[in-house]
N, C-alpha and C positions, 0 to 999 in steps of 0.2 A: 680783702681779695672779694671779685664779683662772684657771683652764681651763675649758672648758665641750663638752662633745659634745652633738650631737642626733643621735637615732639613730631610723632606723622601724623597732618592733620588733611582732612580732602580740601581740595581747592575748586571750587565752582567754576572760578575761572578756568582752571585747566582742566579740568576734569578729571583730576589725578590726586594721587596722593605726595605731599611735599612735605619738605623737612622744615618745622617752623623753628624759629630759634626765639628763645625769650633769654633775656639778660637781668639778673634782679627783679624778676617776676614782672617784666615787661616786655611787650613783644619787639624784638630789634626793629621790626618795621615801623612802629610807631615812636620809636625812640629816633630812629633815624629822620622820619617825618618831620618832628619837632624841631630836630637842628638843621634839616635842609629848608626849613620853611623861611629861614632868612635870604635865602638864594632866590628862590622861586614856588610860593609857597602850592600854585598849580599844580606843580609838577614833582613836589616834596613827597617820598616816600612811597613812590608806587613800586614798590618792591612786593614781591611773593617768595617763598621758598622752593627752594628747588626742588623737579619732580623728583622722587626719589629713585624712579627708576633710569635716571640719566647719571646718578652718582655710581660708579662702578665699585669703589671702596671708600666706605661713610669715614672709616677713622682716619686713613690716609688724608682724604680729602680735608676734614676739620682740623687734622694737626700740621696742616702747611706740606706735606710730602708727596707732593704729585709729581707725577712725571713730566718732563717738559713740552710733551705734545698732547697734554692731556688738556681737553678745551676749557677746563676750568681754570686753568695755570695763566695768569696775565704776569709774566716777567717777575715770576717769585710770590706774586700775590694772588690770594685763594677768591676765587667769586664765591659769596657766603649767598646773597641774594640775590635772585634775576627779576626780570622784569615781569610787572604783573599781566601782562599778553601771554608770556607761558613760554616765550625764547629766552632763556637767560641770559644772552648778550645782548639783546636789544639794551635794555638798561640795568646794567649789571652793579652790583655794590661790591667792592673787592677790599680785603684787607689783608695786611700780611701779619701770618701766624708765626710766633716763635715759640718752642720749646726750649723751656730751661730749667735743670733740675728736676726741680716737684713744681712748676708752674706752668701756664699756656697763657700768653700775651695775646691779644690783638691789637693791632695798632697800624697807623698809616692807611687808614681808612681813604678809600677814595669812589668817584664814580668818575669812569674814564671819558665818560661822552661830555664831562664838564670840567675837561684840563684846561691847563694856563692857555693853550693856542685854541682853546675852542671858542667858534661862533656863537653858542650860546652863552657864554661867560664862564669863568671859573669859580669852582664852588671849593672853598679852601676848608680842608678839614681839620687843620695843622692844632686848631683850638679842643677838636674833640679830644677827649682824654681817653688813652689806651685802656683798655680791659683787661684783667688779671684775673685768671680762675687758677684754682687748685686743681694740679694734674689728675690726681685719681679720679675726683669727683665729675672731671669733665670727661675723663675715658669713660667711667660707668655711665654717664650720660648719652653716650656715642654706643656703646653697647647697649643700652637700652630699646636703641630703635629696632622696631621689625619691618621687614618688607612685607609684611602679610596685611589685607585688607583689612 
């Protein structure tokens, strides 16, 4: 199983507190930058954690239980990282979050601005392995997030 940490950190770019994600003790941003470098190294990994003030229900968000009209719901996928400019949907990283029994899985990663029909070229994430987390530890990490500065 993979490990995950959710941390509230201050972003100089956004001048706000953001939800940073670490997988197996590595920043998800760095992990994605390394993977995306094969497509276009200059813009690979240009993500930032989500401004905590924009995420209404943290547990529902990061367990994929978003309402249909939620701005972070992209046809069943969840926006987990946004653009480093501060506008989440400018350059979003999407993932399908699935809860099964005692685990939570992240799969089907996507950069929607680099879909198959994108003028900028298709970024294929099919060889990026799914991430599998122990549900209890995952939920504990979410519960540790505080909205206080």
